[in-house]
Backbone as XML, in Angstrom:
<?xml version="1.0"?>
<chain id="A" units="angstrom">
  <residue number="1" name="MET">
    <atom name="N" x="-16.860" y="-6.299" z="-4.810"/>
    <atom name="CA" x="-15.777" y="-6.300" z="-3.867"/>
    <atom name="C" x="-15.310" y="-4.920" z="-3.518"/>
  </residue>
  <residue number="2" name="ALA">
    <atom name="N" x="-15.210" y="-4.068" z="-4.715"/>
    <atom name="CA" x="-14.699" y="-2.773" z="-4.495"/>
    <atom name="C" x="-15.609" y="-1.935" z="-3.527"/>
  </residue>
  <residue number="3" name="ILE">
    <atom name="N" x="-16.922" y="-2.084" z="-3.801"/>
    <atom name="CA" x="-17.922" y="-1.281" z="-3.002"/>
    <atom name="C" x="-17.784" y="-1.735" z="-1.481"/>
  </residue>
  <residue number="4" name="SER">
    <atom name="N" x="-17.698" y="-3.073" z="-1.293"/>
    <atom name="CA" x="-17.563" y="-3.521" z="0.117"/>
    <atom name="C" x="-16.385" y="-3.124" z="0.755"/>
  </residue>
  <residue number="5" name="CYS">
    <atom name="N" x="-15.265" y="-2.982" z="0.042"/>
    <atom name="CA" x="-14.121" y="-2.503" z="0.595"/>
    <atom name="C" x="-14.226" y="-0.986" z="1.051"/>
  </residue>
  <residue number="6" name="VAL">
    <atom name="N" x="-14.860" y="-0.204" z="0.198"/>
    <atom name="CA" x="-15.055" y="1.175" z="0.497"/>
    <atom name="C" x="-15.963" y="1.392" z="1.650"/>
  </residue>
  <residue number="7" name="THR">
    <atom name="N" x="-17.004" y="0.559" z="1.789"/>
    <atom name="CA" x="-18.023" y="0.789" z="2.794"/>
    <atom name="C" x="-17.563" y="0.282" z="4.101"/>
  </residue>
  <residue number="8" name="SER">
    <atom name="N" x="-16.600" y="-0.706" z="4.183"/>
    <atom name="CA" x="-16.122" y="-1.281" z="5.350"/>
    <atom name="C" x="-14.545" y="-1.168" z="5.252"/>
  </residue>
  <residue number="9" name="PRO">
    <atom name="N" x="-13.988" y="-0.154" z="5.923"/>
    <atom name="CA" x="-12.591" y="-0.062" z="6.001"/>
    <atom name="C" x="-11.881" y="-1.183" z="6.543"/>
  </residue>
  <residue number="10" name="GLY">
    <atom name="N" x="-12.483" y="-1.892" z="7.490"/>
    <atom name="CA" x="-11.896" y="-2.993" z="8.147"/>
    <atom name="C" x="-11.399" y="-4.026" z="7.173"/>
  </residue>
  <residue number="11" name="ILE">
    <atom name="N" x="-12.266" y="-4.230" z="6.091"/>
    <atom name="CA" x="-11.948" y="-5.268" z="5.141"/>
    <atom name="C" x="-10.585" y="-4.865" z="4.265"/>
  </residue>
  <residue number="12" name="ALA">
    <atom name="N" x="-10.653" y="-3.586" z="3.968"/>
    <atom name="CA" x="-9.470" y="-3.071" z="3.249"/>
    <atom name="C" x="-8.183" y="-3.102" z="4.103"/>
  </residue>
  <residue number="13" name="ILE">
    <atom name="N" x="-8.335" y="-2.903" z="5.304"/>
    <atom name="CA" x="-7.060" y="-2.946" z="6.207"/>
    <atom name="C" x="-6.626" y="-4.435" z="6.347"/>
  </residue>
  <residue number="14" name="TRP">
    <atom name="N" x="-7.629" y="-5.350" z="6.445"/>
    <atom name="CA" x="-7.251" y="-6.855" z="6.520"/>
    <atom name="C" x="-6.596" y="-7.208" z="5.245"/>
  </residue>
  <residue number="15" name="ILE">
    <atom name="N" x="-7.048" y="-6.811" z="4.052"/>
    <atom name="CA" x="-6.460" y="-7.134" z="2.800"/>
    <atom name="C" x="-5.018" y="-6.626" z="2.690"/>
  </residue>
  <residue number="16" name="GLN">
    <atom name="N" x="-4.851" y="-5.342" z="3.027"/>
    <atom name="CA" x="-3.508" y="-4.790" z="3.094"/>
    <atom name="C" x="-2.507" y="-5.467" z="3.982"/>
  </residue>
  <residue number="17" name="PHE">
    <atom name="N" x="-3.080" y="-5.845" z="5.132"/>
    <atom name="CA" x="-2.327" y="-6.590" z="6.152"/>
    <atom name="C" x="-1.861" y="-7.969" z="5.601"/>
  </residue>
  <residue number="18" name="HIS">
    <atom name="N" x="-2.835" y="-8.620" z="4.948"/>
    <atom name="CA" x="-2.630" y="-9.972" z="4.410"/>
    <atom name="C" x="-1.570" y="-9.831" z="3.280"/>
  </residue>
  <residue number="19" name="LEU">
    <atom name="N" x="-1.692" y="-8.812" z="2.397"/>
    <atom name="CA" x="-0.681" y="-8.682" z="1.375"/>
    <atom name="C" x="0.685" y="-8.364" z="1.958"/>
  </residue>
  <residue number="20" name="LEU">
    <atom name="N" x="0.728" y="-7.610" z="2.983"/>
    <atom name="CA" x="2.024" y="-7.294" z="3.671"/>
    <atom name="C" x="2.664" y="-8.576" z="4.226"/>
  </residue>
  <residue number="21" name="ILE">
    <atom name="N" x="1.868" y="-9.401" z="4.900"/>
    <atom name="CA" x="2.335" y="-10.702" z="5.389"/>
    <atom name="C" x="2.900" y="-11.625" z="4.367"/>
  </residue>
  <residue number="22" name="MET">
    <atom name="N" x="2.151" y="-11.661" z="3.143"/>
    <atom name="CA" x="2.588" y="-12.494" z="1.962"/>
    <atom name="C" x="3.963" y="-11.901" z="1.519"/>
  </residue>
  <residue number="23" name="PHE">
    <atom name="N" x="4.085" y="-10.602" z="1.469"/>
    <atom name="CA" x="5.370" y="-9.953" z="0.955"/>
    <atom name="C" x="6.453" y="-10.305" z="1.774"/>
  </residue>
  <residue number="24" name="VAL">
    <atom name="N" x="6.240" y="-10.229" z="3.202"/>
    <atom name="CA" x="7.302" y="-10.570" z="4.074"/>
    <atom name="C" x="7.779" y="-12.014" z="4.033"/>
  </residue>
  <residue number="25" name="LEU">
    <atom name="N" x="6.703" y="-12.965" z="3.853"/>
    <atom name="CA" x="7.011" y="-14.344" z="3.843"/>
    <atom name="C" x="7.838" y="-14.574" z="2.578"/>
  </residue>
  <residue number="26" name="GLN">
    <atom name="N" x="7.470" y="-13.969" z="1.414"/>
    <atom name="CA" x="8.313" y="-14.199" z="0.157"/>
    <atom name="C" x="9.715" y="-13.735" z="0.372"/>
  </residue>
  <residue number="27" name="ASN">
    <atom name="N" x="9.947" y="-12.605" z="1.124"/>
    <atom name="CA" x="11.264" y="-12.161" z="1.306"/>
    <atom name="C" x="12.063" y="-13.061" z="2.258"/>
  </residue>
  <residue number="28" name="THR">
    <atom name="N" x="11.401" y="-13.547" z="3.296"/>
    <atom name="CA" x="12.136" y="-14.406" z="4.296"/>
    <atom name="C" x="12.421" y="-15.685" z="3.512"/>
  </residue>
  <residue number="29" name="GLU">
    <atom name="N" x="11.732" y="-16.129" z="2.568"/>
    <atom name="CA" x="12.070" y="-17.400" z="1.853"/>
    <atom name="C" x="13.189" y="-17.162" z="0.941"/>
  </residue>
  <residue number="30" name="GLU">
    <atom name="N" x="13.540" y="-15.918" z="0.579"/>
    <atom name="CA" x="14.644" y="-15.625" z="-0.272"/>
    <atom name="C" x="15.912" y="-15.394" z="0.518"/>
  </residue>
  <residue number="31" name="ILE">
    <atom name="N" x="15.797" y="-14.936" z="1.734"/>
    <atom name="CA" x="16.970" y="-14.591" z="2.649"/>
    <atom name="C" x="17.846" y="-15.777" z="2.697"/>
  </residue>
  <residue number="32" name="PRO">
    <atom name="N" x="17.447" y="-17.047" z="3.074"/>
    <atom name="CA" x="18.404" y="-18.210" z="3.132"/>
    <atom name="C" x="19.190" y="-18.360" z="1.962"/>
  </residue>
  <residue number="33" name="TYR">
    <atom name="N" x="18.608" y="-18.134" z="0.738"/>
    <atom name="CA" x="19.399" y="-18.285" z="-0.457"/>
    <atom name="C" x="20.373" y="-17.287" z="-0.702"/>
  </residue>
  <residue number="34" name="LEU">
    <atom name="N" x="20.107" y="-16.070" z="-0.205"/>
    <atom name="CA" x="21.058" y="-14.943" z="-0.397"/>
    <atom name="C" x="22.249" y="-15.213" z="0.491"/>
  </residue>
  <residue number="35" name="TYR">
    <atom name="N" x="22.032" y="-15.660" z="1.741"/>
    <atom name="CA" x="23.102" y="-15.816" z="2.749"/>
    <atom name="C" x="23.728" y="-17.173" z="2.765"/>
  </residue>
  <residue number="36" name="SER">
    <atom name="N" x="23.288" y="-18.093" z="1.853"/>
    <atom name="CA" x="23.750" y="-19.519" z="1.889"/>
    <atom name="C" x="25.116" y="-19.603" z="1.277"/>
  </residue>
</chain>
């Protein structure tokens, strides 16, 4: 996996984008509890 990520930057960018989306979704799930 590491080698494929290095040889194809597109995969690394997609992984980082996916992690960012997951991070945002986790934050948005906590927002209603904070403001409830």
